[in-house]
N, C-alpha and C positions, 0 to 999 in steps of 0.2 A: 566509184567515187566516194563511197561511204568510208568513215563517218564524215559528216559535213559540219563545219563550224562557221559561225558568223556572229558579229556583235549583237547584243540584245536589241539595240536600236534599229537593226536591220530585219526585225522579225517579219515585217510585211513586204520585204523587198523580194524581187525575183532574183534568184541566185544563179549567176551565169559562170560556169567554170571556164577559166581561161588558162589556168595552170592546175596541176595536181600536186598536193603536198607543199613543202617549204624548202627552198634552196639552202637555207641555213640549217634548220632542223637539229640544232645542237644545244639548245638551251636546257639546262639541267632540270628544270621544273616542268617542262612542257611535254605532254604525251599526245598532243593533238594530231601530229602527222607521223608518228613513229611507224605506223603500219603502211605508209604510202611512200613510194619512190617518186622523187620530184621529177616532173616533166612539164614542158610547155605544150599545151594542146595545139594541134594544127588549126589554123584559122578556119579551114573548111568545116571542122567539127563545131567550132564556136558559132559559125554562121548557120549551120544546120539547127543547132539548139535554139538560136534566135527565131528562126522560121517556125519551129514547133511551138515556141512560147507565144508567138504572135497568133498562131492558129488556135491555141487552147486558152490563152489568158486574155487576149485582146490587147488593149493599150495599157501598158504598165507605167506607173509613175516613178517607181524607185527600182534601181538595179544594184546588186552587190556583186563584185567580181571575185569569184573564188579562184584559188584556194587561199593558202596563207601568204602567198607571195605574188599576187597579180602584178604588182608594180615592178617586178623584175623584168617585165617585157621592155623591149626597146621603146623609146618614145614613138618611133614611126609605127610599130605594130600596135601599140596601145591606142594611138590616134585612129588607126584604121578600124579597130574594134569599137571604139567609142562612136565613130561616125556611123557604123552599122547599127549600133544600139539606138542611137538617136533617130536614124531613119526608120527602124522597126517600130519604135514607140514614140510617135509624135508628141504625146503628152508627157514625156519624160521630164521629171523635176530634178533628179539628182542621181549620180552614180557614186558608189563608195568602194573602198578596197582597203585591205591591210597594207601598211606601208612600213618598210624598215629603212634605217639610216643609210645603208649601203646603196639601196636602190634610188634614193633621192640624190645621193652624192654622184651617182653615175649619170645624172641628167643635168643639163644646163638650165639656167634660169628661164631662158626662152622656151625650152621644152616643157618645163613645169607650167609655165603660163599657158602654153598651147593645150596641154592636157586639161588644165582647169577650164579653159574656154570651151573645150570639147565636151565638158559635162562632168568630169570627175572632180567633184567639189567637196568631198569629205573623205578623209583618210584616218586610219586607226593605227597608232603606233604604241607598242609596249615598251614603256620606259622601265617599268618594274621597280627600279630604285635609282635614286640620284647619287648614291654612294659609289664611287669608282671601284672600291675594293669588292663590294657586293656584286656589281655589274661584271667584273672580271670573273668572280667565283662562279656565277651562274651562266657564264659563257654566252653572253648576249650577242657577241659578234660585232659590237660597236661600243665605243666609249661614250660616257655621259656627254662629253663635249660634242661628239659627232651626232648624237641623237638630238641635242639642243639645236645644233645647226640645221639638221634636217627639218625639224618642226618649223623653225623660223623661216627657212627658205620656202618650204611648201606653202606656208600661210601667206608669205609675201606674194606668192604666185597666184593666190586665190583659192587654195585648197584648205578648207577648215579642218583643223586637226583635233582628233580626240585622243588624248594621251592616257594610257592605262598604267596604274601603279599598283604594286602588290603589297598589302599590309602583311608584315611578318617576314618579308623576303630577307631581311638581315638576321633573322633568328633572334632568340632572346638576348644573346650576347651583344648584338649591335643594333638593337631596336631603336634606341634614341638617335644614334648616328644616322641610321637609315632614314628615319622620319625627317630629321632636319635637312639632310642632304636632298631628299626627294622634294621637299618644299622648295628648296633653293633652286633645283633644276627646273621645276615647274614655273617658278617665278621668271627664270630666264627665257623659258619657252613662250609663256603667255598663250597656252592653247585655248582654242574655242571651247573645248570640253575637257574637264579633268575628271577621270573616272578611277574609282578605287575598288579593288577586289581583295579578297583575303587568300593568302597562299594556301593551297590545298595539295599536299604531296600525293601524286598518283602512282600507283604501282607500275613498275617498269621504267620509271625515270631515275636519273642519278640522284635527284633530291630525295626520293623515297629511300634509296639505298643509304644515303647520308643519315637520314632519320633513323633507320633501322640500326645503323652502326654507331649511333651516338655522336656523329660528327655535325649534326644539325639539330637544334632544339626548337620546336614550335612555340610561338607565343601563345598565351592563354587568351580566352575571349576578352577578359578585362584588359590585358596588355594590348590587344589589338585596338581597343577603344582609346587607350592612352596614347598609342602610336598615332592613331587618326587625329586625336585632339592636338597632338604636337604639330602635325602637318597643317591642320586648319589654322592653328595659332600663328604659324609662320608664313602662310600663303599670302602673297601680295599680288593678286590677280585682278585685272581690270576688265570686267565684263565676261568672265569665264563662267560657264555652266558647270556646276559641281554635282557629281553623281557618286554616291557610295551605296547604291541600292541593289547591287548585284546579289544573286542568290547565295554567294559564298560568304557574304558579310553577316555579322551578328546583329548589326543595327542599321536598318535602311535609312539613308539620309539623302536629301537632295536640296539644292539651292543654287544661288547665283552669287558670285563674288563681285565686289566686296560687300554688298548689302546684307547678305545672310550670314556673315561670319558669326556674329554674336548669338544668333538663334541656333546655329549648328553647335557652337560650343556649349550652350545651355542644354541642348538635347543630349549631347554626349555626357555632360556632367550629371544629368538626371539619370542616365543609364548607369553610370559609375556609382551613383548613390543608391541604386536599386529602385528608383521611382519609375523606371521604364524597364520592362522585361526584354531580355535578349532573345534572339531567335534560337530555338533549340537545335541541337545538332542534326536531328532527323529531318529538319526542314531546310537545311543548308545543301547547296549543290554547286556544280560547276556550270 
């Protein structure tokens, strides 16, 4: 099952594998599941894992469904697994999973509501960029409009969505366009959480090849701050939690919109002016 990936906010969650790998697995920047062949785990294996977790961990409060594509399961199968999770852990508070647009589109509104009612109440979707040209180039497997629709439908059903965007995904050439389009897409989505990471080319990915061949140019640390500033300036979110404190970022930031916008802008400006030091490269990570 290694390597295993989960969102930073799921650090204390029990990780329950219901799939292995990612059914799309074609994004140019992502190396997370390149070594894994996608498969749906038999329910018998999932239930055995739950029984072992109950015996060793006791009552668990949070569960995250692995791998990168748990929401690909049919609503019927997902509901059976969620029922088993809830029965195994009576004190369960929430279940989370990575979610992509295609898997939301494959489910009806009623199915999405049933899934939320069964306990899957937080989902993580990688927007990466709101710029249609960039999204096509990085082979996301869904258009910006489709991702916006997926987030809106999931949240209407009761699934709080955390949407991840990648600073620098447009490269130096399209940095401004990427920033403004990403803010616009997030404004349409109104996600519960808006998270920002900094693009980091990983060896073995198409993006890394593009970088080596001069077809993609990374933004500088200062340019990443200017890109983030442009996004913050144009965000019109109502009650969203803002997070840009991932290990890949040069300047850890967090807040809530709309109230913290000015404070966030002031902090970014202080960093651009040299009054706040940026994280050195050796402390950055994925």
